N, C-alpha and C positions, 0 to 999 in steps of 0.2 A: 313366457312362462315359468315363474318360475314356484315352485313348491312350499304350500307354506308349513306343512310336519315333513318328519323322515320318518322313510324305517329305519334306520341304521341300527338300533338297539338288536332286533331279533335278525339284523344283519349279519353280526362280527361272527359267527361260525361260518359263515361262507366266504368272509374277508380272509376269514385265519388261513381257509381253506385255499384261494384263491393266490393270497403271501406267498404261501409256501409252494405252490405252483411254478409260482414266478422265479423265487430264488432255485428251485430246480431245474425250469428252463435257460436260467442266467448259469449256472453252476456248470450244467454238461456244456454248454454251449465252449463256456469261457475253458472248460478243461482241456475238450478235443478237437474248438477252432482253437483254441493259441497255440496249441503244438503242431497242431496243419502248419497253422498260421508260421510258425518259428520256421520250421522246417522250407514251408515253400519262400521263405521270405532269407532265408542262410542262402536256397539256390539261388533267388535272384542276386546276392550280395557275390558270394564265389564265381558265379559265373557273365557276372557283366565285365567289358571290355578292362584289364588288368588288373582284372580278382584272381584270388587265389587259383580258381580250376576255370579260366577265362574261357566261355564254349560261344559261340556266337549265336548258331543256331539253338543251343539249348536257353539263354538268356532270351532271346526274339522269342520264343516257344511261351517259356513262365512271361513274359513281360505283356506279350501280346492276350492273353489268357486273362488276367490280373487284371490291365485293362478295360479290355470288353464287359467282367463282369461286375468289377466294384461298383462303377457307376450308376447300377443301376438301380432304379427305387424299390424300398424294400417289398412295399407291399404288391409289388411287381416281380420281383423279384421268384415270394414263392410260388405266386402262382406259374412262373416256368419252370419252375423245379420243381411244382405238381409230378409231372409224369415220371421223376428219376425216383421221387421221395415215395410212389406206389413198389417200386422195384429195390430197394433198399430198403425199406425201412418199411415195407407192405401194405401202406393204406398215405392216402395221400391230402387226409384231413386228421387235425386232432393234434394233443403235443407232441406224438414222434413226429411230425411230420413239420408242426415249427421248429423244432429241436433242429431235426433235420438242415431245414433251409438257414434258421441261425447261422449254425455249426461250418456250412455253406460260405453264409457270404458275412461272416468273421474271420475264417481262413485269408479272404481275401484281402481285406479290410486290412487285417494284423500281416502279413504277407510284406505290403506296402508298410506300414510302421516301423518291422522289422528292416528291410534292407533299407531306408533310409535312416534310421540311426545309425549303422552295423556301418555307413560309409562314411559317416563323420569321428571315426577311428582314425586316429593320427597312420600316416605310412611308416613313420621312423617306427615307431611302437611292429610292426610288423616286419619292419627289414633288420631290426635287432633279434628277433626270435630269426628271422629264417636267417640270419650271421650264424646262432647258434646248433644248427643243423635240427630246428625243429619240423614236422615234417606238416605238407601245407595241412592237413584234419586236423589236426593238432594245436596252429595254429588258431586255424578258423574256432575251434571249439574252447581253450585254454586262453586263448589271446585276445582275441575280437571282440564274444560274446561277452569276457567278464569287462573289456571294459569300455560298453557298450551300455554294462547292466543295468547301471542309474535311468538313462536316456528311456530305455527299453523298457522299464518299469511305469513307467510315466506315462508308455505308450501302450502299454495293458492296460493302465486304470483309464486312461481314455477309453480304446476298447471296451471296457466291460462298462461304462457308461454308457458307448452307441446300441453295445447289446441288450441294455434293461430299457432301451428306450425301442429297438426292434421286440422288445418282448408283448408290449402294447401292442402289437400290430396282431396277436395271434388270436382276438378272435372271428380277423377275416377267415381263416379256417375251419372253424371250429374248436381251436382250440385252448384253454383256459388261462388261469392266472391275472393280475391287476388290471390290467388294461379291457380283458373282457368283461372283466365283473364290472367297470366303471361303466362301459356302455350299456350293459346291459341293466343294473338297477342304479346307475345315475343317469347319466346323459338320456333314455329309454322315456326311464321311468319322472324324469321333468325333478331329478332328489339331486340338488347343488351339493347338501350337507354330505351326503354320501359319495358323491363327483371328489366333491375337495380333501374327504377323507381321505381315498387312493388315492389322490395326489400329493398329498402331507407322507402315506409313507412310501412311493415311491422317491419321493424329495430323499427323505431321509434314509431309505437303501441304498442309492449312489454317494449321498454326502459322507455312509458312514466304509464305503469301498476307495471313493476319492479321497478321505482321510487315512483309511489303511496303504493305499497307492502311496501315495504321496509321502507318507513317516517313512516308507521302507526305502525308497529313491532317495530321501536324502540320509539317510542310514548308508547308503552304500556309496552314495556322492561324499560320505566326509572321509571315508577311509583311504 
């Protein structure tokens, strides 16, 4: 069943509000999840066998935790971390709860992206820094990360797209955003015009992020 008319003109204020909610949720998640994921990813890289801070126990624990949580479908992950969300942010539904769940999911995903990009750094570069007397921490922060910066930016760009995708499921726990709006005013009202308007906004949002990420990575790789 497809609606022959649409309520789109009167819904623009709500679309603008939903767009802002999506931008807000994604921005907070990218910022916090990105930093936490970088930290976990650096720890995975540094503690692996042959790493700068090789520690079998630490690496095994981190690796198991990341591998355990990363494959969980996000809609199930939301329900699984809901009790923890109540403890940390004080509520299990709404925008705060979805941002908390998105941040945790992003952290585990980004951690693996960071680790995989850091291991591509040539061992010779690290050995050269060691021969000049640089400390292990300094090598990690001023040699390894800058060497992998271009691929890392591309990895974070990929994570950004995945986070936008996660935000579309926010309506499952009573949060807002474009995904929840499309479900309520498009899908459930059989208004395909509204649904496709939201789809185009999300696609445009993703394309802007992808373009900025690709452009920045290209400039870094040319240096």
